SEDOBA-838513 format. One line per 2 residues: number of its first residue (from 1); for each residue x, y, z of C-alpha. Coordinates in Angstrom, 3 decimals. Example, Ala and Ser with C-alpha at 12.3 -4.5 7.8 and 13.67 -1.06 7.14 Angstrom:
REM residues 2
1> 12.300,-4.500,7.800; 13.670,-1.060,7.140
//
This chain:
REM residues 525
1> 15.094,-28.105,3.142; 16.688,-30.125,0.325
3> 17.403,-28.275,-2.918; 15.543,-29.601,-5.933
5> 17.275,-31.055,-8.965; 14.132,-31.250,-11.108
7> 12.186,-28.432,-12.744; 8.514,-28.344,-13.703
9> 9.097,-30.068,-17.058; 10.988,-32.918,-15.354
11> 8.135,-33.427,-12.900; 5.482,-33.186,-15.636
13> 7.264,-35.850,-17.724; 7.604,-38.167,-14.728
15> 3.960,-37.875,-13.700; 2.707,-38.223,-17.270
17> 4.669,-41.474,-17.529; 3.842,-42.826,-14.071
19> 0.170,-41.821,-13.730; -1.195,-40.425,-17.035
21> -4.847,-40.773,-16.020; -4.477,-39.216,-12.570
23> -5.998,-35.781,-11.956; -3.492,-32.976,-11.501
25> -5.912,-30.045,-11.373; -9.687,-30.064,-10.949
27> -11.783,-27.668,-13.039; -15.244,-26.411,-12.165
29> -16.786,-27.659,-15.421; -15.594,-31.225,-14.773
31> -13.087,-31.281,-17.680; -10.263,-31.928,-15.240
33> -6.573,-31.697,-16.122; -4.861,-35.101,-16.162
35> -1.096,-35.567,-16.132; -0.949,-37.456,-19.411
37> -3.202,-35.258,-21.535; -1.772,-31.948,-20.320
39> 1.763,-33.158,-21.012; 0.779,-34.182,-24.553
41> -0.846,-30.778,-25.083; 2.241,-28.990,-23.767
43> 4.540,-30.977,-26.064; 2.391,-30.221,-29.119
45> 2.518,-26.544,-28.145; 6.279,-26.729,-27.605
47> 6.776,-28.131,-31.112; 4.731,-25.275,-32.583
49> 6.644,-22.716,-30.548; 9.913,-24.029,-31.960
51> 8.420,-23.657,-35.445; 7.617,-20.030,-34.586
53> 11.299,-19.448,-33.907; 11.175,-19.228,-30.114
55> 14.421,-20.276,-28.480; 15.802,-20.843,-24.987
57> 16.058,-17.584,-23.053; 13.220,-15.859,-24.906
59> 10.487,-14.298,-22.769; 6.889,-15.333,-23.423
61> 3.880,-13.754,-21.692; 0.418,-15.055,-20.955
63> -2.553,-13.019,-19.830; -4.955,-15.875,-19.195
65> -7.503,-16.745,-16.506; -7.273,-19.961,-14.477
67> -7.582,-22.127,-17.592; -5.933,-25.412,-18.542
69> -4.108,-23.652,-21.374; -2.066,-21.638,-18.865
71> -0.767,-24.923,-17.449; 0.251,-26.204,-20.895
73> 1.984,-22.895,-21.699; 4.009,-23.096,-18.482
75> 5.123,-26.703,-19.041; 5.996,-26.064,-22.698
77> 8.005,-22.978,-21.784; 10.080,-24.806,-19.172
79> 10.667,-27.698,-21.594; 12.124,-25.263,-24.130
81> 14.010,-23.109,-21.624; 11.791,-20.076,-22.210
83> 11.187,-17.464,-19.506; 7.544,-17.144,-18.467
85> 5.923,-13.773,-17.799; 2.416,-14.157,-16.315
87> 0.298,-10.983,-16.644; -2.830,-10.321,-14.552
89> -5.925,-10.453,-16.856; -7.385,-7.264,-15.376
91> -4.453,-5.222,-16.689; -5.240,-2.989,-19.651
93> -3.320,-0.903,-22.206; -1.188,1.113,-19.791
95> 0.027,-1.750,-17.611; 0.294,-4.302,-20.410
97> 2.274,-2.031,-22.732; 4.805,-1.361,-19.987
99> 5.182,-5.028,-19.014; 5.577,-6.322,-22.569
101> 8.110,-3.636,-23.469; 10.071,-3.923,-20.224
103> 10.295,-7.730,-20.377; 11.078,-7.803,-24.103
105> 8.397,-10.441,-24.554; 8.451,-12.173,-27.953
107> 5.146,-14.035,-27.639; 1.859,-13.332,-25.875
109> -1.065,-15.664,-25.111; -4.412,-13.903,-24.592
111> -8.123,-14.732,-24.416; -10.430,-13.413,-27.117
113> -13.249,-11.386,-25.621; -13.250,-12.131,-21.904
115> -15.489,-10.477,-19.302; -16.498,-7.906,-21.890
117> -12.948,-6.905,-22.842; -11.587,-7.469,-26.349
119> -7.969,-8.582,-25.816; -6.988,-8.921,-29.504
121> -8.255,-5.405,-30.137; -6.160,-4.113,-27.229
123> -3.036,-5.804,-28.606; -3.615,-4.316,-32.066
125> -3.483,-0.888,-30.453; -0.251,-1.686,-28.629
127> 1.722,-3.697,-31.189; 3.185,-0.762,-33.176
129> 5.148,0.242,-30.068; 6.248,-3.319,-29.221
131> 8.855,-4.319,-31.817; 10.028,-7.363,-29.834
133> 6.519,-8.889,-29.758; 6.493,-11.195,-32.774
135> 3.616,-13.565,-32.017; 0.188,-13.083,-30.449
137> -1.702,-16.296,-29.754; -5.402,-16.188,-28.969
139> -6.898,-18.863,-26.697; -10.522,-20.041,-27.034
141> -11.120,-17.524,-29.785; -11.294,-17.802,-33.561
143> -10.022,-14.726,-35.354; -11.120,-14.792,-38.993
145> -8.857,-11.839,-39.802; -5.723,-13.863,-39.113
147> -4.259,-11.006,-37.073; -3.494,-13.415,-34.244
149> -2.575,-17.093,-34.131; -4.945,-19.724,-32.778
151> -3.850,-21.728,-29.733; -6.158,-24.535,-30.761
153> -4.407,-24.818,-34.132; -0.993,-24.872,-32.482
155> -1.857,-27.864,-30.269; -3.868,-29.799,-32.865
157> -1.113,-32.142,-33.969; -0.668,-34.410,-30.987
159> 1.882,-37.188,-31.325; 4.267,-35.077,-33.403
161> 7.979,-35.392,-32.591; 8.710,-33.880,-29.184
163> 11.338,-31.138,-29.369; 14.538,-31.579,-27.415
165> 14.229,-30.662,-23.756; 16.619,-28.009,-22.546
167> 19.049,-29.227,-19.856; 17.774,-28.687,-16.323
169> 19.452,-25.671,-14.705; 17.683,-24.915,-11.457
171> 19.500,-21.592,-11.069; 18.350,-20.323,-14.477
173> 15.753,-17.565,-14.765; 12.311,-19.181,-14.766
175> 9.707,-16.454,-14.375; 9.332,-12.666,-14.444
177> 6.450,-11.243,-12.444; 5.622,-7.590,-12.090
179> 4.770,-6.177,-8.702; 1.283,-4.816,-8.216
181> 2.639,-1.300,-8.081; 1.041,0.349,-5.042
183> 3.736,3.011,-5.362; 5.435,4.126,-8.542
185> 5.885,1.910,-11.565; 5.870,-1.872,-11.353
187> 9.150,-3.750,-10.896; 10.171,-6.931,-12.722
189> 10.605,-9.620,-10.045; 12.811,-12.467,-11.301
191> 12.671,-15.984,-9.862; 14.748,-19.025,-10.754
193> 13.424,-22.578,-10.980; 15.059,-23.209,-7.605
195> 13.666,-20.175,-5.749; 10.123,-20.867,-6.935
197> 10.370,-24.553,-6.002; 11.605,-23.596,-2.534
199> 8.591,-21.312,-2.019; 6.280,-24.206,-2.855
201> 8.173,-26.693,-0.672; 7.971,-24.347,2.302
203> 4.186,-24.636,2.493; 4.054,-28.313,1.527
205> 6.493,-29.110,4.315; 4.851,-26.928,6.985
207> 1.280,-28.036,6.308; 1.961,-31.684,5.499
209> 0.378,-31.486,2.062; 0.256,-34.842,0.300
211> -1.740,-37.091,-2.019; -4.798,-36.766,0.214
213> -4.917,-32.984,-0.251; -6.673,-30.738,-2.754
215> -5.805,-27.039,-2.738; -8.613,-24.685,-3.725
217> -7.093,-21.944,-5.873; -9.255,-18.862,-6.493
219> -6.213,-16.586,-6.851; -5.257,-15.902,-10.483
221> -2.498,-18.106,-11.911; -0.834,-14.891,-13.053
223> -0.213,-13.958,-9.399; 2.644,-15.498,-7.387
225> 0.238,-17.536,-5.221; -1.841,-18.862,-8.103
227> 1.205,-19.536,-10.255; 3.288,-21.326,-7.620
229> 0.602,-23.022,-5.509; -1.958,-23.339,-8.297
231> -0.057,-24.553,-11.360; 3.359,-25.731,-10.222
233> 2.535,-27.269,-6.853; 0.288,-29.853,-8.563
235> 3.360,-31.245,-10.365; 6.149,-30.624,-7.856
237> 4.210,-32.140,-4.923; 1.547,-34.837,-4.580
239> -1.147,-32.281,-3.655; -3.821,-31.673,-6.295
241> -5.223,-28.248,-7.188; -8.802,-27.105,-7.781
243> -8.895,-24.043,-10.054; -11.611,-21.441,-9.701
245> -11.831,-19.197,-12.739; -13.698,-16.521,-10.857
247> -14.364,-16.195,-7.155; -17.939,-16.707,-6.071
249> -18.564,-17.738,-2.472; -21.667,-19.821,-3.220
251> -19.831,-21.693,-5.960; -16.808,-22.096,-3.729
253> -18.822,-23.800,-0.998; -20.309,-26.375,-3.373
255> -16.980,-26.846,-5.175; -15.144,-27.538,-1.916
257> -17.673,-30.230,-1.087; -17.578,-31.685,-4.621
259> -13.791,-32.144,-4.863; -13.094,-32.517,-1.154
261> -10.836,-29.454,-1.014; -8.624,-29.557,2.069
263> -6.637,-26.320,1.818; -6.566,-22.835,0.375
265> -4.135,-19.927,0.189; -5.855,-16.685,-0.683
267> -6.732,-13.140,0.254; -8.720,-12.001,3.276
269> -12.013,-11.171,1.471; -12.227,-14.749,0.142
271> -12.087,-16.247,3.633; -14.523,-13.667,4.952
273> -17.100,-14.430,2.260; -16.551,-18.181,2.494
275> -17.304,-18.195,6.228; -20.367,-15.980,5.795
277> -21.713,-18.212,3.009; -21.062,-21.430,4.913
279> -22.966,-19.989,7.879; -25.837,-18.893,5.647
281> -26.240,-22.410,4.261; -25.545,-24.123,7.628
283> -22.495,-25.907,6.211; -19.305,-26.626,8.105
285> -17.184,-27.866,5.144; -15.545,-30.792,6.991
287> -12.935,-31.540,4.291; -11.305,-28.096,4.607
289> -8.448,-28.250,7.131; -6.306,-25.155,6.444
291> -6.854,-21.665,5.068; -3.745,-19.511,4.777
293> -4.705,-15.872,4.598; -2.530,-13.018,3.365
295> -2.188,-10.111,0.960; -4.360,-7.788,3.027
297> -5.094,-6.994,6.663; -6.653,-9.966,8.479
299> -8.942,-9.032,11.395; -8.247,-11.336,14.388
301> -11.963,-12.034,14.855; -12.103,-13.505,11.310
303> -9.646,-16.236,12.327; -11.630,-17.024,15.480
305> -14.904,-16.964,13.547; -13.550,-19.420,10.982
307> -12.651,-21.921,13.682; -16.147,-21.797,15.156
309> -17.957,-21.900,11.795; -15.990,-24.595,9.943
311> -15.682,-28.070,11.438; -12.016,-28.896,10.918
313> -10.457,-25.792,9.404; -7.564,-23.911,10.935
315> -7.248,-20.401,9.530; -4.107,-18.338,10.006
317> -2.180,-15.402,8.636; 0.849,-15.895,6.407
319> 3.345,-13.270,5.320; 5.290,-12.862,2.110
321> 5.438,-11.007,-1.178; 6.292,-11.628,-4.827
323> 9.964,-11.006,-4.090; 9.989,-13.252,-0.998
325> 7.064,-15.698,-1.009; 5.765,-17.412,2.130
327> 8.205,-16.120,4.730; 5.824,-17.344,7.422
329> 3.560,-20.386,7.402; 1.069,-19.542,10.146
331> 0.009,-21.472,13.233; -2.166,-24.536,12.685
333> -2.520,-26.205,16.096; -5.771,-25.610,18.046
335> -3.815,-24.394,21.050; -2.148,-21.780,18.825
337> -5.404,-20.046,17.946; -4.474,-16.662,19.393
339> -1.085,-16.740,17.667; -2.872,-17.515,14.401
341> -5.240,-14.602,14.972; -2.865,-11.950,16.293
343> 0.439,-12.569,14.493; 1.419,-12.786,10.845
345> 2.720,-16.309,11.138; 5.650,-18.477,12.182
347> 8.943,-17.940,10.353; 9.896,-21.065,8.410
349> 13.120,-21.571,6.397; 13.870,-17.833,6.257
351> 16.472,-15.716,8.009; 14.713,-12.598,9.314
353> 16.250,-9.465,10.850; 14.418,-6.484,12.342
355> 16.508,-3.401,11.578; 16.518,0.302,12.336
357> 16.701,3.001,9.650; 20.467,2.451,9.332
359> 20.118,-1.305,8.827; 21.311,-2.210,12.335
361> 19.578,-5.210,13.997; 17.162,-4.407,16.802
363> 16.408,-6.403,19.940; 13.576,-8.903,19.924
365> 10.176,-7.275,20.342; 11.214,-3.875,18.989
367> 9.631,-2.562,15.806; 11.783,-1.966,12.752
369> 11.987,-2.762,9.064; 11.745,-6.461,8.251
371> 14.751,-7.757,6.289; 14.658,-11.318,4.951
373> 16.966,-13.803,3.259; 16.206,-17.355,2.171
375> 16.280,-19.942,-0.620; 12.898,-18.814,-1.974
377> 13.957,-15.172,-2.399; 13.940,-13.674,-5.879
379> 17.229,-13.543,-7.771; 16.716,-9.823,-8.302
381> 14.740,-7.212,-10.202; 15.018,-6.605,-13.909
383> 16.986,-3.408,-13.276; 20.275,-3.735,-11.426
385> 19.833,-0.384,-9.687; 16.491,-1.518,-8.241
387> 18.091,-4.732,-6.995; 20.937,-2.871,-5.278
389> 18.442,-0.580,-3.589; 16.290,-3.482,-2.365
391> 18.945,-5.991,-1.281; 21.620,-5.003,1.226
393> 25.277,-6.049,1.279; 24.428,-9.073,3.402
395> 21.952,-10.366,0.841; 18.855,-9.372,2.830
397> 15.776,-8.070,1.030; 14.322,-4.882,2.474
399> 10.587,-5.627,2.590; 9.470,-2.093,3.455
401> 7.264,-3.596,6.173; 7.563,-2.515,9.799
403> 7.159,-5.088,12.537; 8.782,-7.236,15.208
405> 9.470,-10.871,16.060; 7.770,-12.446,19.086
407> 9.289,-14.948,21.516; 7.345,-17.665,19.642
409> 9.233,-16.902,16.428; 6.287,-15.135,14.841
411> 6.316,-11.966,12.782; 3.896,-9.189,13.701
413> 3.461,-6.547,11.006; 2.678,-3.167,12.509
415> 2.895,-0.978,9.407; 4.435,-0.241,6.035
417> 7.283,2.265,5.950; 5.340,4.372,3.496
419> 2.161,4.123,5.614; 3.631,5.761,8.699
421> 1.844,9.067,9.360; 4.125,11.775,10.766
423> 1.781,14.062,12.710; 3.542,16.996,14.339
425> 6.809,15.035,14.396; 5.219,11.950,15.975
427> 5.073,8.658,14.071; 1.571,7.192,13.957
429> 0.886,3.647,12.763; -1.933,3.346,10.229
431> -2.146,-0.381,10.968; -2.751,0.212,14.683
433> -5.684,2.534,13.968; -7.127,0.107,11.404
435> -7.005,-2.766,13.918; -9.108,-0.694,16.321
437> -11.552,0.370,13.613; -12.147,-3.236,12.569
439> -13.728,-3.823,15.972; -16.560,-1.400,15.126
441> -19.748,-3.349,14.317; -20.590,-1.248,11.230
443> -17.157,-1.289,9.593; -16.457,-3.838,6.879
445> -13.199,-2.321,5.563; -10.971,0.471,6.811
447> -7.872,2.047,5.312; -5.982,4.778,7.159
449> -3.704,7.147,5.224; -1.845,10.389,5.743
451> -3.450,13.602,4.527; -1.969,17.092,4.233
453> -2.349,19.206,7.396; -1.421,22.898,7.390
455> -0.173,23.024,10.997; 0.943,19.460,11.759
457> 2.319,18.480,8.357; 0.214,15.322,8.148
459> -3.139,14.350,9.578; -5.078,11.102,9.785
461> -7.735,10.247,7.212; -9.728,7.009,7.143
463> -11.567,5.526,4.177; -14.350,3.221,5.309
465> -16.711,0.693,3.750; -19.633,-0.006,6.067
467> -21.786,-3.102,6.267; -24.887,-2.726,4.086
469> -23.791,0.847,3.268; -24.781,2.044,6.745
471> -24.175,5.759,7.427; -21.250,6.672,9.661
473> -19.480,9.946,10.412; -16.689,11.209,12.663
475> -19.073,12.365,15.369; -20.435,8.809,15.684
477> -16.990,7.228,15.419; -15.175,9.262,18.062
479> -16.990,7.860,21.153; -16.098,4.357,19.909
481> -12.421,5.308,19.572; -12.478,6.785,23.072
483> -13.976,3.601,24.531; -11.351,1.574,22.670
485> -8.649,3.591,24.449; -7.018,4.938,21.294
487> -4.975,8.070,21.987; -6.697,11.196,20.658
489> -3.767,12.212,18.458; -4.369,8.969,16.509
491> -8.068,9.645,15.904; -8.943,10.240,12.253
493> -9.638,13.883,11.494; -11.388,13.068,8.264
495> -13.658,10.168,7.270; -14.438,9.218,3.680
497> -17.187,6.644,3.047; -16.803,4.429,-0.008
499> -18.800,1.610,-1.573; -15.518,-0.222,-2.098
501> -11.778,0.337,-1.800; -9.663,-0.036,-4.908
503> -7.226,-2.947,-4.577; -4.289,-4.474,-6.357
505> -4.568,-7.905,-7.965; -3.254,-9.477,-4.752
507> -5.973,-7.857,-2.645; -3.975,-5.005,-1.118
509> -5.752,-1.673,-0.754; -4.351,0.943,-3.137
511> -3.350,3.416,-0.441; -1.459,5.486,-2.988
513> -4.790,6.117,-4.737; -6.458,7.007,-1.418
515> -3.693,9.445,-0.501; -4.064,11.149,-3.869
517> -7.853,11.274,-3.478; -7.827,12.964,-0.070
519> -5.091,15.381,-1.154; -7.136,16.386,-4.202
521> -10.289,16.755,-2.091; -8.509,19.050,0.396
523> -7.073,21.159,-2.407; -10.570,21.647,-3.845
525> -12.007,22.819,-0.516
//
């Protein structure tokens, strides 16, 4: 993989000059983003940001949906050498206050009232405790009080002198993203221009993405997938993007057909609903050729089902995280169907070690912690102590995931370190139990966690969402587990039915919340 010498602003300038009228990113309302117009908008914004006193190295945040303005903010920031801090729109006072204070953000872009939430009102509550935050800019919202600046006013004066572009330094800090925080407080993940570009190139290279491709992007642009493969990929590669502001399977089906979407990287529930909806409408979506699935457990039968339901689509698991994006790129050949369904993807452009608890490499096929090193790895966390804890002396990032490498060079995730249940001194894999449970015809979602047990230390509890809210209890579940051949010591001793399971922005089940819930329930009994 060749290292890049151009950052996003360099690519945006080139494409605006070479093909100003070409579509970079499709939008559902038809007001598509073209290279020329978005560059002009970004330059007008950059000029206004200079007038506001923002300088190279300053951190700016945006808490925006998948809107064109997020693209302009990103380009303008790179042009000026600012550090971008995307913030998930669903975050509220607690999360946002921490992120803005921790990052030292000087400027924040927000919607007005969006999905029933008043963002300017939230910021007014938080501002007294955020001395570094000097500017709040509201997008698609007119504030008569003047408490916040108007994005529309800042980009009004097109054709004004373009501010000087900061020299391209691919090793410079480009973006700060905060982990979803399934345990403890969120960490500030820092990526350079180079590491982010390498993450994008890894998928483009593996999947042969080019000018003929359109990537459907329902993931938020404030998440590593949406940011890298939604915004930046459209400029760094020749592949176009199709933003979805909000996931809706019926809309997705028609949108795919309308723009000829060929690819998608997103979470498991999106693929599940897409396949179900395509079946319902007797559509096979012939333009769609790849769907990379990650962020949450992917049932093997979902991969197989996708191949039978969609005419030309190959679905597969990929593996990565904010700190180390796209470690694996899946298996796309028809003859690799079982590898696509039963592994977490083929390692591509990463050095991966499976290690024991002391950091010593294990033999192939043995389970241990997955350690990774590669050109797309983060440059570190915001706190040096966190970085030292996460990255070993050899430069390998400790993922916290447990798994092994197959003879085909695939990673198989068997658990998370924190998800291991220690029952009477025996380690039990939550992932193994979940994989069995997903074969039950009534179970839509299953999450296995440890619960307090007076005699054994920890017991097994499962939280389940059933199809159509069907009733299910342990007495009904146990004969199924016996037929499946699961050892009795791994059988759940407690079953909690839920209408839904709380998830992070990336689609991962909040197991920390589930552990707290079952602990509290036991204490009340």
